[in-house]
C-alpha positions as CSV (number, residue, x, y, z in Angstrom):
1,M,-20.8,76.8,66.4
2,S,-20.5,73.2,65.3
3,L,-24.2,72.4,65.0
4,D,-27.4,74.2,64.1
5,V,-29.6,72.9,67.0
6,S,-33.3,73.2,66.6
7,P,-35.3,74.4,69.6
8,A,-37.0,71.0,69.7
9,L,-33.7,69.2,69.9
10,L,-32.4,71.6,72.5
11,E,-35.5,71.0,74.6
12,Q,-35.1,67.2,74.2
13,A,-31.6,67.5,75.5
14,Q,-32.6,69.6,78.4
15,V,-35.2,67.1,79.5
16,G,-32.9,64.0,79.1
17,D,-31.3,61.9,76.5
18,I,-31.8,62.7,72.8
19,R,-32.8,60.2,70.2
20,T,-29.8,59.1,68.1
21,N,-31.7,59.6,64.9
22,D,-32.4,63.2,65.9
23,F,-28.8,63.8,66.6
24,L,-27.7,62.3,63.3
25,K,-30.2,64.4,61.5
26,C,-28.8,67.5,63.2
27,I,-25.3,66.5,62.1
28,E,-26.4,65.9,58.5
29,E,-28.2,69.3,58.3
30,S,-25.5,71.3,60.1
31,L,-22.5,69.7,58.4
32,P,-23.7,68.7,54.9
33,Y,-20.3,68.5,53.3
34,A,-18.9,66.3,56.0
35,W,-22.0,64.1,56.1
36,K,-22.0,63.6,52.3
37,L,-18.3,62.8,52.3
38,I,-18.7,60.2,55.0
39,E,-21.9,58.8,53.5
40,G,-20.2,58.4,50.1
41,L,-17.2,56.7,51.6
42,A,-19.5,54.3,53.6
43,L,-21.3,53.4,50.5
44,R,-18.0,52.7,48.6
45,L,-16.8,50.6,51.6
46,K,-20.1,48.6,51.7
47,Q,-20.1,48.0,47.9
48,G,-16.5,47.0,47.6
49,E,-14.1,44.4,49.0
50,A,-11.3,46.8,50.0
51,A,-10.0,46.7,53.6
52,F,-10.8,50.5,53.8
53,V,-11.7,53.5,51.7
54,D,-10.4,57.0,52.1
55,N,-10.8,60.5,50.8
56,Q,-7.7,62.2,49.3
57,V,-9.4,65.2,47.7
58,P,-9.1,68.4,49.6
59,P,-12.4,70.1,50.6
60,P,-13.6,72.7,48.0
61,N,-13.3,75.6,50.5
62,E,-12.6,76.5,54.1
63,Q,-16.3,76.1,55.2
64,A,-16.3,72.5,54.0
65,R,-12.9,71.9,55.6
66,G,-14.3,73.3,58.9
67,Q,-17.3,71.0,58.7
68,L,-15.1,67.9,58.3
69,L,-12.8,69.0,61.2
70,R,-15.8,69.7,63.5
71,L,-17.3,66.3,62.8
72,L,-14.1,64.4,63.4
73,A,-13.0,66.5,66.4
74,S,-16.2,65.7,68.3
75,D,-16.3,62.3,70.1
76,A,-20.1,62.4,70.3
77,M,-20.5,63.1,66.6
78,R,-17.8,60.7,65.5
79,N,-19.2,57.9,67.6
80,A,-22.7,58.4,66.4
81,V,-21.6,58.4,62.8
82,E,-19.4,55.3,63.3
83,Q,-22.3,53.4,64.9
84,Y,-24.7,54.5,62.2
85,Y,-22.5,53.3,59.4
86,G,-20.9,50.4,61.2
87,V,-17.4,51.8,60.6
88,R,-14.3,53.1,62.3
89,L,-13.2,56.6,61.2
90,A,-9.5,57.4,61.0
91,F,-8.2,60.8,60.2
92,Q,-4.7,62.0,59.1
93,N,-5.0,65.6,58.0
94,C,-7.5,68.2,57.0
95,H,-9.2,66.0,54.5
96,R,-7.8,62.4,54.5
97,V,-10.4,60.5,56.4
98,A,-10.6,56.8,56.0
99,L,-13.4,54.3,56.9
100,F,-12.7,50.8,58.1
101,P,-15.3,48.1,58.7
102,Q,-16.0,48.1,62.4
103,E,-16.0,44.3,62.5
104,A,-12.8,43.9,60.6
105,L,-10.2,46.3,62.0
106,G,-7.0,44.6,60.9
107,E,-3.5,45.4,59.8
108,E,-4.6,48.2,57.4
109,Y,-6.3,50.1,60.2
110,T,-3.4,49.6,62.6
111,D,-0.9,50.8,59.9
112,F,-3.1,53.8,59.0
113,I,-3.1,55.2,62.5
114,T,0.7,54.9,63.1
115,P,3.0,57.9,63.5
116,R,4.9,56.6,60.4
117,S,1.8,56.7,58.2
118,Q,1.0,60.2,59.6
119,I,4.5,61.4,58.6
120,L,4.3,59.8,55.2
121,N,1.0,61.5,54.5
122,Q,2.4,65.0,55.0
123,S,3.5,67.3,52.2
124,P,4.1,71.0,51.8
125,E,0.7,71.4,50.2
126,L,-1.0,70.1,53.3
127,R,0.8,72.3,55.9
128,D,-1.8,75.1,55.7
129,C,-4.9,73.0,55.7
């Protein structure tokens, strides 16, 4: 299961739309490693002047890796997090997630998501991730 959904949130969804803040809280509580990683990257992006920031450190264990993959594999979760932080998430392997400012998707973003960049980011160490 991707998320630990409270009975109150499930009831909210059964009645109609859920509040974005409730959904984000559910993500944060269910996927704490992924949330903290994205939160830290968003802070670095906001504080710096780089065109993007990325994570190149593998997750500490399979549970953490699974959290990151679940967050990035879900359109709903990824979109909610992107809107919350004002970023575009880009993902190349089991841990290399990059954040780009939503309002300034330029050449760096375009290059990051190319097949060439994907191939150049591969290594034997990453094949089993």
